[in-house]
N, C-alpha and C positions, 0 to 999 in steps of 0.2 A: 272512233274519233275521225275527223275529217282530215284528208291528206293535205300536207303543207302547201302543195301547188294551188290548192283551191281556197285557202284562208286569205282574208284581205283584212287591212286596217281601213275601216269606213268611216268617215265623217257624215254624221246624219243631222238633220235638222227638221224640228216638228212643224207640221203644217198649221197647227192650231196656236200653240204657245210659242215662247221665245227660246225654247231649249234647243242647244246644239252641243253635240258631244262626239266623241271618237270611241269605237269599240272594235274588237276582232271578232269577225263573223265569217260564215261561209259565203262563197260567191253566190250571188243571186237571193240571199236571204232578206226578208223584209220583217222589220221589227217596229214595234210601237214605242212611243215616247214614254220614258219612265216616270214623267211627271203627271201628264194628263192622259196617257194611254191611247192618244190619237195617232193616226199613221204618220210615218216619217218619210222624208225623202233623202236620197243619197246625194250629198254634196260633192264627195270625192271619195275615191277607192284606190288603195295602193295594195298591190299583191305583196304578201310579206316575204315571198322567196326573193323578190327583186329588192326589197329593203334591206335584207340581211348581209347580202354579199355583192359587191359591185361586179359588174360584168367584166370578165377578162382576168381577174385575180385568181391566181392559182393558190390553194391552201398550202401546198407543198413549197412553192416558191416563197410564199411569205414566211413559212417556218424557216427556211434556210436563210433568208435575209435577216430574221431576227437573230439567229444563231451567230452570224457574222457580225451584226451590229453590237453584240455583247462583248465581242473580242476587241473591237475597235482599237483606240490608241495604244493600249498596252502591247498588243501583238505587232503594232508597227514600230513602237519604240524598242521592242526587243530585237526586231530585225535589223534596226539601224546600228552603224558603228557609233562609238562614244563621240567621236568628233562631229559627226553629222547632228547628232541629238543636241550637242552644245551650240552648234550653229542655229539650229531652229529655236532653242531657248533664248539666244542672244537677240535674234530677229523679233521674237515675241516681246521681249523686255523692251526693246527700242520702240516698238509699236505702241506699247502701253505708255511709256514715258512720253512719246510725241503727242498723244491724245491729252495727257495730263496737261502738258505744256501749253497746248492750244487753249485748253479750258481755262487755265489759271492765267492766261494772258501772256505767255512768253516767260514768266518767272519759273526758275528751276529750283 
């Protein structure tokens, strides 16, 4: 099998008929049209290694971020005292009701 660094997603167009398509192939490979078996030309080629993982993103950092994101609001709520949780809930309720009042034209 070909190493991942050499595989590409290639968009090819037939030189004779109107066929155009994408396929995964080795770098530098030249294939024929699946319809008329005429030679094709490469319109665009993207290395698969570049497509899979954006540059600068660490797999380990992404996993840690996911773990922290799963804890989210529950961990924050558990760390806050009851009085602060109540204040936050009251502010949220006021914000919801103020949006509703604006939408309904000021009637409560």
